[in-house]
C-alpha positions as CSV (number, residue, x, y, z in Angstrom):
1,M,76.2,-25.8,32.8
2,Y,73.3,-24.9,35.1
3,E,70.5,-25.2,32.5
4,R,69.4,-28.8,33.4
5,F,69.5,-28.0,37.1
6,Y,67.1,-25.1,36.8
7,R,65.1,-26.6,33.9
8,L,66.2,-24.0,31.3
9,R,66.5,-24.5,27.5
10,E,69.5,-22.1,27.3
11,R,71.3,-19.5,29.3
12,P,68.8,-16.7,29.8
13,F,71.4,-14.0,30.6
14,A,73.9,-14.5,27.8
15,L,75.6,-11.3,26.7
16,T,74.7,-11.8,23.0
17,P,72.1,-9.3,21.6
18,D,69.2,-11.8,21.1
19,P,66.0,-10.1,20.1
20,D,64.0,-13.0,21.5
21,Y,64.9,-11.8,25.0
22,L,64.2,-8.2,24.6
23,Y,62.1,-7.0,27.5
24,P,59.6,-4.3,26.3
25,S,60.3,-1.8,29.0
26,R,59.1,1.8,28.7
27,V,62.3,3.2,27.3
28,H,62.8,0.3,24.9
29,K,59.2,0.5,23.6
30,E,59.7,4.3,23.1
31,A,63.0,3.8,21.3
32,L,61.5,1.2,19.0
33,S,58.6,3.6,18.2
34,Y,61.0,6.4,17.4
35,L,63.0,4.1,15.1
36,R,59.9,2.9,13.3
37,Y,58.6,6.4,13.0
38,G,61.9,7.7,11.5
39,I,61.9,4.9,9.0
40,E,58.3,5.0,7.9
41,S,58.3,8.9,7.6
42,H,61.5,8.9,5.7
43,A,62.9,11.4,8.1
44,G,66.4,12.8,8.0
45,F,68.9,11.4,10.6
46,V,67.7,9.1,13.4
47,V,70.0,9.1,16.5
48,I,69.6,6.6,19.4
49,T,72.0,6.8,22.3
50,G,72.4,5.0,25.6
51,A,74.9,4.0,28.2
52,I,77.3,1.0,27.7
53,G,75.2,-2.2,27.9
54,S,71.8,-0.4,27.8
55,G,70.5,-2.7,25.1
56,K,71.1,-0.5,22.0
57,T,72.3,-3.4,19.8
58,T,69.5,-5.7,20.9
59,L,67.1,-3.0,20.1
60,L,68.7,-2.5,16.7
61,Q,68.5,-6.3,16.0
62,T,64.8,-6.3,16.9
63,M,64.1,-3.3,14.6
64,L,66.0,-4.9,11.7
65,R,64.1,-8.2,12.2
66,G,60.8,-6.4,11.8
67,L,61.6,-4.8,8.5
68,D,59.9,-6.0,5.3
69,G,61.4,-7.3,2.1
70,Q,61.3,-3.8,0.6
71,T,64.1,-2.5,2.7
72,T,67.8,-2.8,1.8
73,V,70.0,-2.5,4.9
74,A,73.7,-1.5,4.9
75,R,75.1,-2.0,8.4
76,V,78.5,-0.7,9.6
77,M,79.7,-2.1,12.9
78,N,83.4,-1.2,13.0
79,T,83.5,2.6,13.0
80,L,87.2,3.2,13.5
81,L,87.3,4.2,9.9
82,D,88.3,7.3,7.9
83,P,85.7,8.8,5.4
84,R,86.8,6.7,2.5
85,E,86.8,3.5,4.4
86,L,83.4,4.3,5.8
87,L,82.0,4.7,2.2
88,E,83.8,1.4,1.2
89,S,82.2,-0.4,4.1
90,A,78.7,0.8,3.1
91,M,79.2,-0.2,-0.5
92,I,80.5,-3.7,0.4
93,D,77.6,-4.3,2.7
94,V,75.1,-3.7,-0.1
95,G,77.0,-5.8,-2.6
96,L,78.9,-3.2,-4.5
97,D,82.6,-3.6,-5.3
98,P,84.7,-0.5,-4.5
99,E,88.0,-2.2,-5.4
100,G,90.2,0.0,-7.6
101,K,87.7,2.9,-7.8
102,S,88.4,6.5,-7.0
103,K,86.2,8.2,-4.5
104,P,84.2,10.1,-7.2
105,A,83.7,6.8,-9.0
106,M,82.5,5.2,-5.7
107,L,80.1,8.0,-5.0
108,K,78.7,7.7,-8.6
109,A,78.3,3.9,-8.3
110,F,76.6,4.3,-4.9
111,G,74.3,7.0,-6.1
112,E,73.2,4.9,-9.1
113,F,72.6,2.0,-6.7
114,L,70.3,4.2,-4.6
115,V,68.4,5.4,-7.6
116,N,67.8,1.9,-8.9
117,E,66.6,0.7,-5.5
118,R,64.2,3.6,-5.3
119,S,62.9,2.8,-8.8
120,A,62.3,-0.7,-7.6
121,G,60.3,0.6,-4.7
122,R,62.9,-0.3,-2.1
123,L,64.2,1.8,0.8
124,V,67.9,1.8,1.5
125,L,68.8,2.1,5.2
126,L,72.3,2.9,6.4
127,V,72.7,1.8,10.1
128,I,75.9,2.8,11.9
129,D,76.5,1.1,15.2
130,E,79.0,2.5,17.8
131,A,78.8,5.8,16.0
132,Q,80.5,7.6,18.9
133,N,83.9,6.3,17.5
134,L,83.4,8.2,14.2
135,T,85.8,11.1,13.6
136,L,84.5,14.6,12.6
137,P,85.5,14.1,9.0
138,A,83.7,10.7,8.9
139,L,80.5,12.3,10.3
140,E,80.8,15.1,7.7
141,E,81.1,12.3,5.0
142,I,77.9,10.8,6.3
143,R,76.2,14.2,6.0
144,M,77.3,14.5,2.4
145,L,75.8,11.0,1.7
146,S,72.5,12.3,2.9
147,N,72.5,14.8,0.1
148,L,71.7,12.0,-2.3
149,E,68.0,12.7,-2.7
150,T,65.2,13.3,-5.3
151,E,62.8,16.2,-5.5
152,K,60.4,14.4,-3.2
153,S,62.4,12.4,-0.7
154,K,65.8,11.1,0.5
155,L,67.4,8.2,-1.3
156,L,69.2,7.1,1.9
157,Q,67.9,6.8,5.4
158,I,70.6,7.0,8.1
159,I,70.5,5.7,11.6
160,L,73.2,6.4,14.1
161,I,73.5,4.2,17.3
162,G,76.0,5.1,19.9
163,Q,77.0,5.9,23.5
164,P,76.4,9.3,25.1
165,D,79.7,10.5,23.6
166,L,77.9,10.7,20.3
167,R,75.8,13.5,21.6
168,D,79.0,15.4,22.7
169,K,80.3,15.2,19.1
170,L,77.0,16.2,17.5
171,D,76.9,19.3,19.8
172,R,80.1,20.7,18.4
173,P,79.8,23.8,16.2
174,E,81.6,22.1,13.4
175,L,78.7,19.7,13.0
176,E,75.9,22.3,13.0
177,Q,74.7,21.2,9.5
178,L,74.5,17.6,10.5
179,R,72.8,18.4,13.8
180,Q,70.1,20.4,11.9
181,R,69.2,17.3,9.8
182,I,68.5,15.1,12.9
183,T,64.7,14.8,13.1
184,V,64.4,11.9,15.5
185,S,66.6,11.5,18.6
186,Y,66.2,9.4,21.7
187,H,68.3,8.4,24.7
188,L,67.9,5.0,26.4
189,E,67.7,5.5,30.2
190,P,68.5,2.7,32.7
191,L,65.8,0.5,34.1
192,D,64.2,1.3,37.5
193,A,63.8,-1.2,40.3
194,D,60.4,-2.5,39.1
195,E,61.6,-2.8,35.5
196,T,64.7,-4.6,36.6
197,A,62.6,-7.2,38.4
198,H,60.3,-7.7,35.4
199,Y,63.4,-7.8,33.1
200,I,65.0,-10.6,35.1
201,N,61.9,-12.8,35.4
202,H,61.0,-12.1,31.8
203,R,64.3,-13.7,30.6
204,L,63.9,-16.6,33.0
205,A,60.4,-17.3,31.7
206,R,61.6,-17.1,28.1
207,A,64.2,-19.8,28.7
208,A,62.2,-22.0,31.0
209,I,61.1,-25.5,30.0
210,G,58.5,-26.1,32.6
211,A,57.4,-23.8,35.5
212,P,59.8,-20.8,35.2
213,L,62.2,-20.0,38.0
214,E,61.7,-16.5,39.6
215,F,64.0,-14.3,41.5
216,P,62.3,-12.8,44.6
217,G,62.0,-9.1,45.3
218,D,65.0,-8.8,47.6
219,V,67.2,-10.5,45.0
220,T,66.1,-8.2,42.2
221,E,66.5,-5.1,44.4
222,A,70.1,-6.1,45.2
223,I,70.9,-6.6,41.5
224,H,69.3,-3.3,40.6
225,A,71.3,-1.4,43.3
226,R,74.6,-2.7,42.0
227,S,73.9,-2.6,38.3
228,G,72.2,0.8,38.2
229,G,69.6,-0.7,35.9
230,V,72.0,-1.3,33.1
231,P,70.8,-4.5,31.3
232,R,74.3,-5.8,30.5
233,L,75.4,-5.6,34.2
234,I,72.1,-7.1,35.2
235,N,72.9,-10.1,32.9
236,V,76.4,-10.5,34.4
237,I,75.1,-10.5,38.0
238,A,72.1,-12.8,37.3
239,D,74.2,-15.3,35.3
240,A,76.8,-15.5,38.0
241,T,74.1,-16.0,40.6
242,L,72.7,-19.0,38.7
243,V,76.3,-20.4,38.4
244,F,76.9,-20.0,42.2
245,G,73.4,-21.5,42.9
246,Y,74.2,-24.5,40.8
247,G,77.6,-24.9,42.4
248,E,76.0,-25.0,45.9
249,E,72.9,-26.9,44.6
250,R,70.4,-24.2,45.7
251,P,67.1,-24.7,43.8
252,V,65.9,-21.4,45.2
253,I,67.8,-18.1,44.8
254,D,67.7,-15.9,47.9
255,G,69.2,-12.5,48.9
256,E,72.1,-14.0,50.8
257,L,73.3,-15.8,47.7
258,V,73.1,-12.8,45.4
259,R,75.0,-10.6,47.9
260,E,77.8,-13.1,48.0
261,V,77.9,-13.1,44.2
262,I,78.1,-9.3,44.0
263,A,80.8,-9.2,46.6
264,D,82.8,-11.8,44.7
265,L,82.3,-10.0,41.3
266,D,83.5,-6.7,42.9
267,A,86.5,-8.4,44.5
268,T,87.6,-9.8,41.1
269,G,86.9,-6.6,39.2
270,V,84.4,-8.1,36.8
271,L,81.8,-5.4,37.4
272,G,84.3,-2.6,37.3
273,P,83.8,0.7,39.0
274,R,80.4,2.1,39.5
275,S,79.5,4.5,36.6
276,N,76.9,7.0,35.8
277,P,74.7,5.5,33.1
278,N,73.5,9.0,32.1
279,R,77.0,10.5,31.7
280,R,77.7,12.8,28.7
281,D,81.4,13.4,29.2
282,S,83.4,12.0,26.3
283,V,85.8,9.1,27.0
284,V,86.5,8.2,23.4
285,P,90.3,8.3,22.7
286,V,91.4,11.0,20.3
287,M,92.2,9.6,16.9
288,A,95.1,10.7,14.7
289,G,94.1,13.2,12.1
290,D,91.3,14.7,14.3
291,P,92.8,17.9,15.7
292,L,89.4,19.2,16.6
293,G,88.9,16.1,18.7
294,A,92.3,16.6,20.4
295,K,91.4,20.1,21.4
296,A,88.0,19.0,22.6
297,G,89.5,16.2,24.6
298,V,91.9,18.5,26.4
299,A,89.0,20.9,27.1
300,A,86.8,18.1,28.4
301,A,89.5,16.9,30.8
302,G,89.6,20.3,32.5
303,M,85.8,20.7,32.8
304,A,85.1,17.8,35.1
305,G,82.9,18.6,38.1
306,A,79.6,17.8,39.7
307,A,78.0,21.1,38.6
308,A,78.9,20.5,35.0
309,A,77.6,16.9,35.1
310,N,74.3,18.0,36.7
311,A,73.8,20.7,34.1
312,A,74.6,18.3,31.3
313,F,72.1,15.7,32.7
314,T,69.4,18.4,33.0
315,R,70.0,19.5,29.5
316,T,69.7,15.9,28.3
317,L,66.3,15.4,30.0
318,E,65.1,18.7,28.5
319,E,66.2,17.7,25.1
320,E,64.6,14.3,25.4
321,K,61.3,15.9,26.6
322,L,61.3,18.3,23.7
323,A,62.1,15.5,21.3
324,R,59.2,13.4,22.7
325,E,56.8,16.4,22.4
326,L,57.9,17.0,18.8
327,A,57.5,13.4,17.9
328,A,54.0,13.4,19.4
329,R,53.0,16.5,17.5
330,E,54.4,15.1,14.2
331,K,52.5,11.8,14.9
332,A,49.3,13.7,15.5
333,L,49.9,15.8,12.3
334,G,50.5,12.7,10.3
335,Q,47.3,11.1,11.6
336,R,45.3,14.2,10.7
337,E,46.8,14.3,7.2
338,L,45.9,10.6,6.8
339,E,42.3,11.3,7.9
340,M,42.1,14.2,5.5
341,A,43.4,12.0,2.7
342,N,40.8,9.4,3.5
343,R,38.0,12.0,3.5
344,E,39.1,13.3,0.1
345,K,39.0,9.8,-1.2
346,E,35.5,9.3,0.1
347,L,34.3,12.6,-1.5
348,A,35.9,11.7,-4.8
349,E,34.1,8.3,-4.7
350,Q,30.8,10.0,-3.9
351,R,31.2,12.4,-6.8
352,R,32.0,9.5,-9.1
353,V,28.9,7.6,-8.0
354,L,26.7,10.7,-8.5
355,A,28.1,11.3,-12.0
356,E,27.5,7.7,-13.0
357,Q,23.9,7.9,-11.7
358,Y,23.3,11.1,-13.7
359,R,24.8,9.5,-16.8
360,L,22.5,6.5,-16.5
361,L,19.4,8.6,-15.9
362,R,20.2,10.8,-18.9
363,T,20.8,7.7,-21.2
364,Q,17.6,6.2,-20.1
365,A,15.6,9.4,-20.8
366,Q,17.1,9.6,-24.3
367,Q,16.2,6.0,-25.0
368,T,12.6,6.5,-23.9
369,A,12.3,9.6,-26.1
370,V,13.6,7.8,-29.2
371,A,11.2,4.9,-28.6
372,T,8.2,7.2,-28.3
373,V,9.1,9.0,-31.6
374,Q,9.5,5.7,-33.5
375,T,6.1,4.4,-32.2
376,A,4.1,7.6,-33.3
377,A,5.7,8.1,-36.8
378,P,4.5,6.2,-39.9
379,A,6.6,3.3,-41.1
380,W,7.3,4.8,-44.6
381,P,8.0,7.3,-45.8
382,P,9.3,8.9,-42.6
383,A,7.8,12.4,-42.4
384,T,9.5,14.9,-40.2
385,A,7.6,16.9,-37.7
386,A,8.5,20.2,-39.5
387,A,7.2,18.9,-42.9
388,A,4.0,17.8,-41.3
389,A,3.4,21.2,-39.7
390,A,4.2,23.2,-42.9
391,T,1.8,21.3,-45.3
392,P,-1.8,22.7,-45.1
393,V,-4.8,20.3,-45.0
394,R,-6.9,20.6,-48.2
395,P,-10.5,19.6,-48.3
396,R,-11.4,16.7,-50.5
397,V,-13.4,17.6,-53.7
398,Q,-15.8,15.1,-55.0
399,A,-15.4,14.2,-58.6
400,P,-18.2,15.3,-60.9
401,D,-20.8,12.7,-61.9
402,F,-21.0,12.7,-65.8
403,A,-23.9,10.3,-65.8
404,M,-26.4,13.1,-65.4
405,Y,-25.2,14.7,-68.6
406,Q,-25.6,11.5,-70.5
407,S,-29.3,11.1,-69.6
408,R,-30.3,14.5,-71.0
409,R,-31.1,15.2,-74.8
410,R,-28.3,16.8,-76.7
411,R,-29.1,20.5,-77.5
412,P,-29.3,21.3,-81.3
413,S,-26.6,23.4,-82.9
414,F,-26.9,27.0,-83.8
415,W,-27.2,26.6,-87.6
416,R,-29.8,23.9,-87.2
417,R,-31.9,26.2,-85.1
418,F,-31.4,29.1,-87.6
419,K,-32.6,26.8,-90.5
420,N,-35.6,25.6,-88.7
421,T,-36.5,29.2,-87.9
422,L,-36.3,30.3,-91.5
423,L,-38.3,27.3,-92.8
424,G,-40.8,27.6,-90.0
425,T,-40.3,24.1,-88.8
426,E,-39.5,25.0,-85.2
427,P,-40.8,27.9,-83.1
428,V,-38.4,30.6,-82.3
429,L,-37.8,31.0,-78.6
430,E,-36.3,34.0,-77.1
431,D,-33.8,32.2,-75.1
432,S,-32.6,30.2,-78.1
433,L,-31.2,33.2,-79.8
């Protein structure tokens, strides 16, 4: 309609939850950080609440778009369900067929699916939008699903997204066990005046073809004053302003035009009554089969008042502050554990390198010793060191020379000398007897 007149690719203030137009305000960045922390740390329940039109669904779409391929998401959008229907919706969304199965059979099939996904290295994420509509039995069924776990971690990660009424339900004594399993909780607050101006001009710049159209400060202040900083109401007013500007062929949007638009929207009842975006009083109609909800609804109707609202708002701020502090401490602890794990890996690597160096030096020394022994020992026969030390060294004796005996005259025998003596042929010598 007005896109060509204002040089826009598309309507920048459409009410569909488009992640491309998410403005990273302080609260939305914190909410995304809480969601990612809850998923990466495999925490228990993650609860994100916010007023109607505060951008919860857009935030959820942005988070789901950033998940990797190792995450299986089961998303339940229609929460006006009883416990069995809730389980069937979760099974259908992950591709399981609950048709004709009893509830125990469905739980068994769903548990086997979770075990198979974990064995394949995938995380299963159950996201329940508009969780404030869940009955107490349905919330108790969700708690029972969270009991599907291994010895180390949960098999199912559960995220509850809802309006402030969800906090009212979770505060009931009947849901004490569920409330104790909530490890991450965050409440989306409305935008302030500066954030409202940045939000509007951010969307205009995202949709612009050429030089982006900008709303001046007096226009954004008027929109913030009427919308209360709720993104959906901001979109309604800003979109109507562009429509009125196109109808009157105004290329520039001024404060007079936006005031006329707001007056017309109020007169036709499009914006509705002014509401407190931080309310905590339950407005969810009581469902059949929820007697506890009926009693709570009657009690809540009789407890309206300014003092109660202020006390509830103060408690909300305190809870959110404590949740932020707890998340910061858990994040610091996780960082320290990561640093310690890296340090242990470094020490293990150093020990491995030292052990390898020692082994190489020892092998080299042994090889050197073997080479020295082989060089010093005779080739054959190999004599051991012990045998060489035990054998005494004998002096070499020179063989007798028999030649000298051959040169001498042979001495006469005894009888010949005796005969010669008797016959007187040879003188008798004293030494010859």
